[in-house]
N, C-alpha and C positions, 0 to 999 in steps of 0.2 A: 503495499501498500504506500502509496508518495505521501511524504512527509509535507503537511502544509507548511508554507511562511509563515511566520509569526506575523509579516503586516496584514495577511489576510484574514485575521480574525482580531486586529488590535491596532490600534493608531501605529505608523511609524514613529520608532524611537531616534531614528537619523532626522526625522522633520523635527521631532523636537529639539533634538541636539543643534541643529541648524538654526531654528527660533532662539535658541538660548546664546550662541555663538553672536549672533545679530544684535540682540539686546546688549550684550557685554559690550560689544564695540561701540553703541550709542554710550556706552558709560564711561568709555575710554578717553582720558586726556589729551593724549598723544596724536595728534591730527593723523598719522599715518596709519593708526589703528583703527580710527573713528570712522564710522559708518553712521548711515543717516536712518537707520528703522527704527523710528519711535514708536513703532506699533507693537514692535517684538517686545521692548520692554513691558508694555501694560500686561503681555500676556503672562510675564514670568509671577510664579507667587511670590509673594510679599515677601518672604523670610530669605528665599533665591535672591532677590533683588538687594535684601539688606547684605548677604555675604558678598557680594559681588562688589558692592560699594563700599566694603570696609577690606577689600582685597583677600578677604579669609576665601572665598572659592575663587579659583586661578585658573581660567582655562588653558592659559598658557604652561602651565604645569602637568602633571602627572595624569590627571584627571581626562585629556585630552591626546591622541596620537600626535607624534611628532610632526608639526608644523600643519597640523590640520585647521587650527583655528586660524593662523593668519589667511590661509588659502579662504575659508568661506569668507573672512572680510573681504579679500579680494575679488574673489566670485562676486559677492554680493555687490561691490561698488562697480564692477565691469558691465555687470547683467544691467544693473538699475540705470546707468549711462546708454547702453543699446537702447533699454526700453524707451528712456526719454529722446534720443535721437530719432528713434524711428517714429515713434507718434510726430515729433515735431516734422518729418520729410514724408511724410504722407500715408503712414502706414493705417490703415481704420481697424483692427482687432487685432486683439494679441491671444494666443493660445498656448496654457500655461501647463503642461505636461508632469504631473507629479509633484504639483503645487505645494504640499506639505502647508503649514503656517505663511506662507506669503503673504506680502500687504502691498504687492507693488499696484495694486487697483486701487487701493485707498491712497497711498502717498505720492502717487506718480500720474494721476490721471486728471483732468479738469472734469468734474463731472457733469459741465454744461456742454462737453461735445458730445460726438456721436460715437467714440470709441469703445469698444466691447471687449471684457478680458473674461476668456473661458478658462478655467482652471478646472483641471483634469487629475483625480487621486482617486485610491481608495474609499470605499464607504466609511471607514472606520475612521481613517484620517480626517475627510473632510467632516463626519460628523462631530469628531473631538473640535476642531475648529470652530463650527457653529456655537458649539455650547461656550466655551472658551470668549468669543467675540460676545455673545450675548450676555455672560457672565461679567466679562468687563465693562460693557456695555460699549462696544464698538459695532458700528452701524456698517452692514456691509451695503456700498453702495448700488442701485439698480442695474449699474453698467456692467458690474460683477456676477458673472453665472459659472454657479458649481455644475460640475457633472462627473458626480460618483461611476466608477470603474472598478472591476478586476482585469488588470490589464492581461494578464496570462490566459483568461478564461471569455471576456467580451470584448466584443470588437467596436475600436473607437466609433469607425465611422458610422455606424448605426446610431451612437451615442451623441455624433457632431449632426447628425441629417436632424436629430430629432431636436435639437437645440437651435437657436436663432441663427448660428454658423453661416455667415453667407462667403459662398467658395468665389464670389466675383470680386471680393475686396482684399486689397494688397494686406498681407498676415505677416505676423512676427511670431515665430514659432521658439517657446523654451521650453528644454528639457535641462533641468538644472539639479544634479545631483540624483540621475534618475537610470541613467541607459545600463548603467554596470550592473544593476538589480534586475534587469529583463533577461529572458530567456534571446537565443537568437532568431525563433520564428515572430517573437513579439518586437525585435528591432525591425527585422524585415517588413512586417507588416505596419507599425509606425514610422517608419522612414519611408515608405511607398503612399503612405496615406498624406502626408505631410507633401511630398511632391504632388500626388494628384488634385492636392486641395490647395495649392499656393501657385497664384499667379505669380507672372517674371516681376521681379523686384522686392519678392517677399524675403523675408530673413528668418536666419535657423540660428540659435545659440544653444550650445550644449556643452556639458563637458564628460570626459570619459576617460577611464583608466585604462593604460599600458596592458598589453594581454599578456606580458610576463609575468606580470603582477600575481594572475592566476594561476599563473603554473609555479610560485614562490620563487623568481631566480634573485631575489634580495638584491637587483640593482640600484633601488631609489631610496634616496634618504627618506625616512620615516615608513618603510614600505611593511616592515614585520610589524610595528606596533598599529599600524591602521589595518591591514589584513587579519589581525587578531581579533582586534576591537570588533570589527562589521561582523564575524563569523559569530561572537561572542553573544553578540546582542542578536542574534537570529536571523540577519538580514544579509547576508551571506553576497559576496559580488558574481555573476556569474558570465558577464559579457566586457571584452575590453580588444582594444583596436593595436595592432604591431605598430613600434614605434616606425614612424615615417612614412605609414600608409591613410594617414587620416584625406587627403585629398581623392585617392582610389574610392575610400568609403563613399566620400559625398558625392563624387562622379556616377557612381551606380545610380543615385537619387536626384540627379541632374542639378546638383546645387554646387556652387562653387566656392572655393576657399579665399575669404577675407584675410582672417587675422586667428594665428593661431599662437597660444601662449602656454607656454611649459612653466615648471618652477622656476627656472633663471629669469624667464622673461616678466614672468608676473612680481619677483624679487625686485627687479630693475625701475618697474614701471610703479610699484606701489609701496615698496619698503626702505626705498633710498632717501637717506637725508640730505641735508643743506652740504654735509661736509663729503659727499657722497659714496657715506658708507650702508651698506646695508645693515638694519636693524634687528631680522628676524628671517631664520629662514622656511621656507613654504614645503612642505610636502611633496615630494619629486613623483609621486605615482599619478598625480592627476596633471590634466592639460585641458583648457577652455578655446573652444573652437566659435568663429563667428562667419558664416556662409551665407551667400544669396543665391536666389534664383535666377 
């Protein structure tokens, strides 16, 4: 009998961890570590927020796998900027796969415009998010549409067709902290759907892990600690892309690479101080990709 993944019957721990990283980053005093997710802070239990403010709880320490906290900070900042620029430049709708506790629909959209933000995630994660928003008095805007799904068992295309998604509009697709958890079948179906449902000029941003991480070759900084952490959490990684193969991967689905950020690029882009010194190392297992149709 196949063992069910923990996220099939509980909300995602990685989604909660990402939310905690974003909240912690918002409370940072160092501008290189500080990001703008003020919603994430509201979602934290009061005692956790207290511990973070007093630096008793430290995500830069042993509680986090090596280099993952700064990686999440950089990823949040990068995708925030892609989101904002896309909206300014004519993108009319956003689809966020594996949205977790994302708050970009609240933070980054003007509710007076026509842009719609579709958030796709598991039933349990979106239910947990809805309850937390209600508990904290956070109002979900009308332009923010939740689409609950089991990624490996239900068809996203049917879910989108049942929503108000408009295939004739230019779209930004976001897959943040997601594809490493999907099966190859789900990957193929998801990216084919994005290809079929995207006009020329549509954008795609996602992050991925190197395939060698799944083989536990231990080539990158922080690889052992993050691999063991996700396995312990019952949300083991199942998909990676070989180093140097990202353009070939994108070309299968008719997208062209615009920007590729590995850990060295991220460190230089986000964590270099005025003296030119890198203030923190970023976990080397992940890369971020921006592509265009």
